[in-house]
KOLROFI-251605 format. One record per residue (C-alpha): y, z, x. Coordinates in steps of 0.25 Angstrom, whole numbers, always signed. Example, Ala and Ser with C-alpha at 12.3 -4.5 7.8 and 13.67 -1.06 7.14 Angstrom:
<fipas>
FIPA -18 +31 +49 $
FIPA -4 +29 +55 $
</fipas>
This chain:
<fipas>
FIPA +447 +269 +354 $
FIPA +452 +270 +342 $
FIPA +444 +261 +337 $
FIPA +431 +266 +342 $
FIPA +434 +280 +335 $
FIPA +436 +273 +321 $
FIPA +422 +265 +324 $
FIPA +417 +277 +328 $
FIPA +420 +284 +315 $
FIPA +415 +272 +306 $
FIPA +402 +274 +314 $
FIPA +403 +289 +311 $
FIPA +405 +287 +297 $
FIPA +395 +278 +295 $
FIPA +384 +287 +300 $
FIPA +382 +282 +315 $
FIPA +384 +294 +325 $
FIPA +391 +291 +337 $
FIPA +385 +287 +348 $
FIPA +383 +294 +361 $
FIPA +394 +286 +368 $
FIPA +404 +287 +354 $
FIPA +402 +303 +357 $
FIPA +407 +303 +371 $
FIPA +419 +293 +367 $
FIPA +424 +306 +359 $
FIPA +421 +315 +370 $
FIPA +427 +308 +380 $
FIPA +441 +303 +371 $
FIPA +455 +306 +375 $
FIPA +468 +305 +370 $
FIPA +471 +293 +358 $
FIPA +454 +289 +359 $
FIPA +451 +305 +354 $
FIPA +462 +303 +344 $
FIPA +453 +293 +339 $
FIPA +442 +301 +338 $
FIPA +449 +312 +333 $
FIPA +452 +304 +322 $
FIPA +440 +299 +318 $
FIPA +434 +314 +320 $
FIPA +443 +316 +310 $
FIPA +441 +306 +300 $
FIPA +427 +310 +300 $
FIPA +429 +325 +295 $
FIPA +437 +321 +286 $
FIPA +428 +311 +280 $
FIPA +419 +321 +276 $
FIPA +427 +334 +278 $
FIPA +440 +330 +272 $
FIPA +451 +338 +279 $
FIPA +443 +350 +276 $
FIPA +438 +360 +286 $
FIPA +427 +373 +284 $
FIPA +429 +384 +291 $
FIPA +417 +393 +297 $
FIPA +416 +410 +301 $
FIPA +404 +416 +309 $
FIPA +402 +431 +310 $
FIPA +395 +436 +325 $
FIPA +384 +444 +318 $
FIPA +376 +448 +330 $
FIPA +384 +445 +344 $
FIPA +378 +447 +356 $
FIPA +366 +448 +366 $
FIPA +360 +434 +363 $
FIPA +347 +430 +371 $
FIPA +352 +416 +372 $
FIPA +360 +410 +385 $
FIPA +369 +401 +379 $
FIPA +380 +400 +390 $
FIPA +394 +400 +383 $
FIPA +387 +411 +372 $
FIPA +395 +425 +374 $
FIPA +382 +433 +367 $
FIPA +372 +427 +376 $
FIPA +365 +441 +383 $
FIPA +364 +433 +395 $
FIPA +380 +434 +397 $
FIPA +389 +445 +398 $
FIPA +401 +444 +388 $
FIPA +408 +451 +380 $
FIPA +402 +446 +368 $
FIPA +401 +457 +356 $
FIPA +387 +460 +356 $
FIPA +382 +468 +342 $
FIPA +371 +466 +332 $
FIPA +369 +458 +320 $
FIPA +380 +463 +308 $
FIPA +377 +468 +296 $
FIPA +376 +461 +282 $
FIPA +388 +467 +277 $
FIPA +395 +462 +291 $
FIPA +391 +449 +291 $
FIPA +394 +447 +274 $
FIPA +409 +451 +277 $
FIPA +412 +442 +287 $
FIPA +406 +431 +276 $
FIPA +416 +436 +268 $
FIPA +428 +436 +278 $
FIPA +424 +423 +282 $
FIPA +425 +417 +267 $
FIPA +437 +422 +264 $
FIPA +443 +418 +276 $
FIPA +440 +405 +272 $
FIPA +427 +401 +280 $
FIPA +416 +392 +274 $
FIPA +404 +396 +283 $
FIPA +400 +409 +289 $
FIPA +391 +410 +302 $
FIPA +384 +423 +305 $
FIPA +380 +422 +319 $
FIPA +371 +431 +326 $
FIPA +369 +431 +343 $
FIPA +356 +429 +347 $
FIPA +344 +418 +347 $
FIPA +340 +422 +334 $
FIPA +341 +431 +326 $
FIPA +330 +442 +324 $
FIPA +323 +441 +311 $
FIPA +323 +453 +303 $
FIPA +335 +462 +300 $
FIPA +344 +454 +308 $
FIPA +342 +442 +301 $
FIPA +340 +449 +287 $
FIPA +355 +455 +289 $
FIPA +359 +439 +291 $
FIPA +351 +435 +279 $
FIPA +357 +446 +271 $
FIPA +371 +442 +274 $
FIPA +369 +428 +271 $
FIPA +362 +430 +258 $
FIPA +377 +440 +255 $
FIPA +385 +429 +260 $
FIPA +379 +418 +250 $
FIPA +378 +428 +239 $
FIPA +392 +433 +240 $
FIPA +402 +423 +249 $
FIPA +405 +408 +246 $
FIPA +405 +407 +262 $
FIPA +392 +400 +268 $
FIPA +384 +407 +277 $
FIPA +378 +401 +289 $
FIPA +369 +409 +301 $
FIPA +368 +407 +315 $
FIPA +357 +415 +320 $
FIPA +352 +407 +332 $
FIPA +337 +399 +332 $
FIPA +331 +400 +320 $
FIPA +316 +401 +317 $
FIPA +312 +394 +301 $
FIPA +310 +409 +294 $
FIPA +323 +413 +299 $
FIPA +331 +400 +293 $
FIPA +324 +400 +280 $
FIPA +328 +415 +279 $
FIPA +343 +411 +281 $
FIPA +343 +398 +272 $
FIPA +337 +407 +260 $
FIPA +346 +417 +264 $
FIPA +358 +407 +261 $
FIPA +361 +404 +274 $
FIPA +368 +390 +273 $
FIPA +372 +387 +288 $
FIPA +363 +389 +301 $
FIPA +371 +388 +312 $
FIPA +365 +385 +326 $
FIPA +373 +378 +338 $
FIPA +365 +368 +346 $
FIPA +376 +373 +358 $
FIPA +378 +360 +366 $
FIPA +369 +348 +368 $
FIPA +352 +348 +371 $
FIPA +354 +343 +383 $
FIPA +364 +353 +387 $
FIPA +361 +365 +381 $
FIPA +351 +370 +391 $
FIPA +364 +373 +400 $
FIPA +369 +382 +390 $
FIPA +358 +390 +385 $
FIPA +343 +392 +390 $
FIPA +338 +401 +381 $
FIPA +333 +393 +370 $
FIPA +331 +379 +369 $
FIPA +341 +369 +361 $
FIPA +329 +363 +353 $
FIPA +327 +379 +346 $
FIPA +343 +377 +342 $
FIPA +341 +361 +336 $
FIPA +328 +368 +328 $
FIPA +335 +379 +323 $
FIPA +344 +368 +319 $
FIPA +334 +362 +310 $
FIPA +328 +373 +305 $
FIPA +341 +378 +299 $
FIPA +343 +365 +291 $
FIPA +327 +363 +287 $
FIPA +330 +377 +280 $
FIPA +343 +374 +273 $
FIPA +353 +378 +280 $
FIPA +363 +370 +286 $
FIPA +366 +370 +300 $
FIPA +379 +371 +309 $
FIPA +375 +369 +321 $
FIPA +384 +364 +334 $
FIPA +388 +367 +348 $
FIPA +399 +372 +357 $
FIPA +406 +363 +367 $
FIPA +412 +367 +381 $
FIPA +399 +372 +389 $
FIPA +399 +361 +399 $
FIPA +392 +349 +390 $
FIPA +395 +336 +394 $
FIPA +401 +324 +383 $
FIPA +388 +319 +382 $
FIPA +381 +332 +377 $
FIPA +392 +337 +367 $
FIPA +389 +323 +360 $
FIPA +374 +325 +362 $
FIPA +376 +339 +354 $
FIPA +383 +331 +342 $
FIPA +372 +322 +343 $
FIPA +361 +332 +340 $
FIPA +370 +338 +329 $
FIPA +371 +325 +321 $
FIPA +355 +324 +324 $
FIPA +353 +338 +317 $
FIPA +361 +335 +305 $
FIPA +367 +347 +308 $
FIPA +375 +352 +296 $
FIPA +389 +358 +303 $
FIPA +394 +358 +318 $
FIPA +401 +369 +323 $
FIPA +409 +363 +335 $
FIPA +410 +374 +347 $
FIPA +420 +374 +359 $
FIPA +414 +383 +372 $
FIPA +424 +397 +373 $
FIPA +419 +403 +387 $
FIPA +415 +417 +385 $
FIPA +417 +426 +399 $
FIPA +402 +428 +403 $
FIPA +394 +418 +399 $
FIPA +390 +405 +409 $
FIPA +402 +396 +403 $
FIPA +413 +406 +402 $
FIPA +422 +398 +411 $
FIPA +418 +385 +404 $
FIPA +431 +379 +398 $
FIPA +429 +364 +398 $
FIPA +435 +360 +382 $
FIPA +449 +355 +380 $
FIPA +454 +355 +367 $
FIPA +452 +339 +365 $
FIPA +438 +342 +370 $
FIPA +435 +350 +359 $
FIPA +442 +341 +348 $
FIPA +433 +327 +355 $
FIPA +421 +337 +352 $
FIPA +423 +340 +337 $
FIPA +427 +326 +336 $
FIPA +414 +321 +342 $
FIPA +404 +330 +333 $
FIPA +413 +323 +319 $
FIPA +409 +311 +324 $
FIPA +395 +315 +326 $
FIPA +395 +322 +314 $
FIPA +403 +317 +303 $
FIPA +400 +325 +291 $
FIPA +396 +336 +297 $
FIPA +406 +348 +298 $
FIPA +409 +353 +311 $
FIPA +418 +366 +314 $
FIPA +424 +368 +328 $
FIPA +420 +384 +331 $
FIPA +419 +391 +345 $
FIPA +430 +389 +353 $
FIPA +439 +383 +345 $
FIPA +453 +392 +350 $
FIPA +451 +391 +365 $
FIPA +446 +377 +365 $
FIPA +453 +370 +355 $
FIPA +464 +379 +355 $
FIPA +479 +370 +351 $
FIPA +468 +359 +345 $
FIPA +460 +368 +336 $
FIPA +466 +361 +322 $
FIPA +462 +348 +329 $
FIPA +447 +351 +325 $
FIPA +448 +346 +313 $
FIPA +455 +331 +318 $
FIPA +442 +330 +328 $
FIPA +433 +331 +316 $
FIPA +430 +346 +313 $
FIPA +431 +350 +299 $
FIPA +429 +366 +303 $
FIPA +431 +378 +311 $
FIPA +427 +390 +312 $
FIPA +437 +404 +309 $
FIPA +436 +416 +313 $
FIPA +429 +423 +326 $
FIPA +417 +417 +333 $
FIPA +405 +424 +341 $
FIPA +411 +431 +351 $
FIPA +426 +425 +351 $
FIPA +436 +428 +343 $
FIPA +442 +416 +334 $
FIPA +458 +413 +330 $
FIPA +463 +419 +317 $
FIPA +459 +413 +307 $
FIPA +472 +412 +301 $
FIPA +476 +403 +312 $
FIPA +462 +395 +312 $
FIPA +464 +392 +296 $
FIPA +480 +387 +300 $
FIPA +475 +378 +311 $
FIPA +464 +371 +298 $
FIPA +479 +370 +289 $
FIPA +486 +366 +300 $
FIPA +476 +355 +303 $
FIPA +477 +349 +288 $
FIPA +462 +355 +285 $
FIPA +459 +361 +272 $
FIPA +450 +372 +275 $
FIPA +436 +372 +264 $
FIPA +435 +385 +257 $
FIPA +422 +393 +257 $
</fipas>
């Protein structure tokens, strides 16, 4: 198996992605066999990113009452959860979050709103004004996650200075109908393509542990490679009471690391960050994400759940002998 992993690294560096069977071999590897793939993923990360990592932060700028029925989401209006519900925060609040995130070492700041899309008019104008102010007064890069885009909104975001548009596909095309039925997968794919077409970078990934098969995890990796996304956030299900997946707990820490490694082999030069669900799923193995190929992680709070103390996360990065890229 060490030879197979070594040859796969050479293959990937030669520009040839893993085959479906090679991807499944990574996900099925155990013990010393997985260690070989882990070492290869670590080598691929260092080839592009050296020993440095980027940190990102988000603000839950508008929470709850989402019309979509994503089975994992605490903010869906279809389920009864304890998630906070509030309208769009003010420009001042959004900008203050960016200033704080920059001071704490984050490189990217995501403005995230609940709902299928952000309404045009005052809501969109508030976000655009915040992005302009962040670009004018901060070094941190503003990102937006506002749901499905139309061309007019996409161009306004790009013109305002939004560096990155974040829009997850969530899971494989073949599994998506089991997770969401209120919109079509191709609408998400079209949003990714539209954001790229107007000049924004696209941060696009998924969430794992929803009940998808290993084959479907490989399928998502293949789709993201085909779309040439600019960065990939990997999330792991943190089951929320009141959602259809409230009792779904199927990931082990090693499963999470195998998923990180899989995506590094498929996207050898693309930034990969481990985001939501890191703490409850990886537990004592959180610092291993860098050895598995991750080039960054999210710090601070998530949308509806709290993250760890930021200094604890920064110490984790230092303990892994990884340097944090400054803004």
